[in-house]
N, C-alpha and C positions, 0 to 999 in steps of 0.2 A: 504494500499500500504506500503510495507517494507520501513523503513527509509533510508536504504542503496540506494534504487532505486530513492528516492527523491533527494538524493545527486548526483546521476548520471545524472539526466535530465539537470540541469542547465549548467553544463560544456559541455555537449553534444550539446545543442543548440548553445553555443558559438563556438565550433568546426565546427558545421554545417555552421554557418555564416561566419566562417574564410574561410572554404574550398569553399563556394560559391563566396566569394570575390576573392580568389586566381583564381578561375576558370574563372571569368570575364576577367581575363588578359591573362591566358594561353590557355584557351580553350581546355582542355584535356579530351577526351572522357573517359579515364579510370577513372579520377578523377569525372567525372560526374556520373558514375556508383556508386561509393561510396556515392555522395551526395544523389542520389535517394534512396538508401537503407537506409541512415541515416534519411532522411526526412520521409520516409514511417514508419519506426519503431517509431520515436519520435512522430509522429502524433497519432499513435495508443496508445503510452504510456500516452501522455498528455490528450487524450480524456478519457482514464480510470481513470486517476488521478482526472480530473474535476468531473467525475461521482461519485467518492467516496466522494468528497467534498460537491457536491450539491444534491447527493442522487436522481439522475433522474431515474436509473433503479436498482432494487434490484438483482444485480447479482455480483458474485466475480469479483475482479479487472482483473485477468487474462482472464476471459471469455470476459468481455467487451473489453479488448485490442485485443483479438484474433478477435471478431466480427468487431471491427473497421478496423482492419488489413485487413480483407477480404472485407469490404466495400470500402476501398481505392482501392483495386485491381478491383472491379466491376466498380467504377466510372472512374478510369484512363483507363480501357479497354474501356469503352463507349466513353470516350473523344478520345482515339486513333482511335476508328473506326470511329468517326465522321471526324477526320483529314484525314484518308485514303480516306473516301468518298468525302471530299472536294477537295483533290488532283485529284481524278478521274474525278470529274466534272469541275475542273478548266482548263483554257487554257494552264497550265504550261506543256511544253513538257516533257515526260519520257525519250525519247531519243533525247535531243536537238542537233541541227546542230552547229558545231564549225565554228568560223571564226578566221583568223589571228589577234592577238592582237599587234597592232603597236602603242598603245597609250603610251608605256613606263611604265606601272604600273604592269608589268608581275610578279613581285617579291616583296612581301611586305618588308618595311624597319624595321620591328621589329627585336630586337636583336637576339631572339631565332630562327627566320626563316632565318637570315643572317648566322647563324652558320651552318644551313643545307646547304646552298649554298657553304660555305667555305668547307664542308666535300665533297661535289660533285667535287668541283675543286681538292682537295688533293687526291682524288681517281680516277682521270683521266676521270671523266664524262664531256662532253662537251655540251653546250646547242644547240638544234637543232631548236626548233621553240617555240614560245609563242602563245598560243590560248585562246580563251574565248568563252563561251556559255551563251546566256541569259536564265535565269530560269523563267522569268516573273516579272512584277512589277519593272523594273530597277535593278534586282539582277543578277549579273554576276558570273559565275563559271570560275575562272581563272586557267589555267593549263600551266605549263612550261615543256617542253619535253627535256629530256637529253639522251645521248647514251654513253655507255661505250668505252673504247679506240678501240676496234675493231667492234664496231657498231653492236654487236650481241645481246646486251641488251638495251631495250629502257625503260626509267624511266620517268613516268609522275608524276609530283608534282602537287596535286590539292589543291587549297586554297579555303576552304569552309567557306563562310561568316555565321556568327552567328547573332541571333537576337539582341545581345547587342553590335554588332559592332566588336567583337573579331573574330579572323580568326583561324581556324583549318587547319593544313596541313596534307593531307593524300597522300600515295604513291601507284602507281600501276606499277608493272614491267611486262614487256612482252617479251617473246622470241619466234621466229618462228623456226620451224624445217623442214628438207627436205621432211618429210613424211606428211606434210601439218598440223601439230599439232601447237597449239599456247599455251604455258604456261603463265599463269597470276598468279602473286602473289600480293596481296595488303593488306592494312590495313584500308580499307574503314569501316566506322561504320553505313553508311546510308543504311537502309533496301532496298532490291531489290525485292525478292520474285518471280523473273521471271526465264526464261531459257536461257542457254547459248548454242551456237552451239556445236555440237557433238564433233568437233575437238578441242574445247578449254578445257584446264585442268586448272581449277580456284581453287586457294586456298586463302580464306579470313581470315586474322588474325587481327581482331580489337584491340587485347590486345597488339600486338607487335608495340610500337610506335617508337622504335629505327630504323632508317634507315639502319644503318650498319648490324643489325641482319636480317632485312627484305631481304636485298640484299643477304646476306649469305644464307638465307633459300631458296630463289629463285635459286641461282646458284646450290644449292644442289639438288633441285628438278630436275633441267635440266640435272645435271650430272648422277643422278640415273635413268633417262629415256633412257640414252644410245643413244638418237637421234642425228643426226647431225644438228647443228644449222646453221641458215642462217644469212647473213648480211642484215640489214634493208635497202632496197633500195627504199622504197617509203616514200613520205613525211608524217609527222604526221597528217596533216590536212586531207589528202587524205585517210589515213588509218582509222583514228578515225571516219570520216563521213561515209566511207563505213561500217564500223562495227555497227555504230549506225543504218544504214538503215537495215543491216542484222538482228540485234537484235529486231527491231521492226517488221520485217517480221516473223521471227520465233515465237516470242511471240504472235503474232495474230494467226498464224497457230496453235499453241499449246493451245490456249484457255486462255492465260494470259491477253490478250488484246482483246477488241471487234473490230469487223470490223469497218472501218472508217464511213461506212453508219449509224451505230448505236450509234456513240460516241456523237453526239450532244444531243440525247435524253437520253441515259443511261450512259454516261460517258465513259472514256477510258478503265478502268480496269473491268474485269469480277467479279462476286461475289467471285468466287474461288481465283482469283488473289488479290482481297482485303483481303481475310482471310490469304493468304500467307504473304502479306506485314504486316498485323497486328500481326500475330504470330512471324515473324522475327524481328519486331520492339520491342516487348517485350523481346526476348531473347537478342537481342543488347543492350537494355536499362539498364537491370538488370543483365545479365550474361556475356555480351560481346561475345555472340556466333552468328556467322553468319550462313546462310543457308548452306547445304552441297551441294557441286558442284563437278562434275567429274573433 
């Protein structure tokens, strides 16, 4: 192994640990991608270095590193497939029903998240309703819904809980038009793999964490469509629960979800649907690329 590479590994591990520590606090999906790549590469290099020192396999350093790199891919792929299968068999709803959040904890008090709320106020977004949905095991997905000054743009701020207790905030913007279309722009990083209604025009941008840029992109999409926008005249909870029911029906009809009668025995998601989730999870985890939607 080249001496220069040995000098590279130790500081790289220190950088990885530092990034991991930072992300425990900020819960950034973009930073998580960098951490995954660095962890993957360092694992392969350290395995190859250990092989040179202990002479386990009589192969060149880079051949061992490449083999371990591929082995990591296979192991993580298998682990991800098991996670998708576990989600399919679990009681966790894929399209949960929302309820009004009246507990007063709709907006976390972390400083970085309070700055987001300040931006919304400064840009004439007003709160409409606070919602929550139980994902299972006492885990709640909290959503604060805002509207712009003329009530033509509805913004959902979703607070996604992490295993370490940190919170990631994602945004979903929606506009309805007079011809029945629904334009949605979001930066969700959670794999979906399913189908949207034909009247929905969805663009997912996991890399775009800036709310200002996400709003600008959404307004540009609506403007380029040339459609006449409508004022939101339905409450957020009624709208989102209606859409959740429609999404479940469409995804069952199109073969992403199994019929209700088969779910207790085979799980909620069809084999094709599981593959779609597995593939999108890989693209999101390592490239930040979501599925392509109309």
